[in-house]
Every structure is written in structure tokens, then in C-alpha cells.
C-alpha positions as CSV (number, residue, x, y, z in Angstrom):
1,X,76.4,121.7,148.9
2,X,78.2,122.4,146.0
3,X,81.8,123.0,145.2
4,X,83.5,125.0,142.0
5,X,87.2,124.4,141.6
6,X,89.3,126.3,138.6
7,X,91.5,123.4,137.9
8,X,93.4,125.6,135.0
9,X,93.2,128.6,132.7
10,X,95.2,129.4,129.7
11,X,94.4,132.5,127.8
12,X,90.6,131.9,126.7
13,X,90.3,128.7,127.8
14,X,89.6,127.1,131.2
15,X,88.8,123.8,132.8
16,X,86.8,123.9,136.3
17,X,85.3,120.8,138.5
18,X,81.9,121.1,140.1
19,X,81.2,119.1,143.1
20,X,77.4,118.4,144.0
21,X,76.4,116.5,147.0
22,X,72.9,115.3,147.8
23,X,71.6,116.5,144.4
24,X,68.2,114.8,144.2
25,X,69.8,112.4,146.3
26,X,72.9,111.8,144.5
27,X,76.7,113.0,144.4
28,X,78.3,114.2,141.1
29,X,81.2,115.2,139.6
30,X,81.0,117.6,136.5
31,X,84.1,118.7,134.3
32,X,83.6,121.8,132.3
33,X,85.6,123.2,129.5
34,X,84.9,126.6,128.8
35,X,85.9,129.4,126.3
36,X,86.3,133.1,126.7
37,X,84.2,135.0,124.1
38,X,83.0,138.8,123.7
39,X,80.1,137.9,125.5
40,X,81.7,136.0,128.5
41,X,82.8,132.5,129.4
42,X,80.7,129.5,127.5
43,X,80.5,126.2,128.6
44,X,82.3,124.2,125.5
45,X,81.9,120.5,126.6
46,X,80.9,118.6,130.2
47,X,81.5,115.5,131.1
48,X,80.0,114.0,134.4
49,X,80.4,110.9,136.8
50,X,78.7,109.9,140.1
51,X,80.5,110.3,142.7
């Protein structure tokens, strides 16, 4: 199971949290920083941890 939460959006920058349960036998929480470009949203940075 997974869940995506939009934590904040300001102009052309966003931060999201992705929660993954039982992903290959483990649980994770990812945080992504995104930037909106002419081609759409692009991931600029990612950090994750086991949950």
C-alpha cells in the first residue's frame, strides 16, 4: 500500500511525502522536493527512511 501527501506548494516549488508499506518487505517514508518546469513537475531532491 502507498499514500502520497502534498505537504506544501509555493509558486513553482512543492514538497510531498510518500509512505510505502510492505515495499519488498519493508516500510519507508520518502520526502521529495519538486520544481515545476515547462515540461511539468520534476524531482529536485529526495530523502527517505525506514518507517
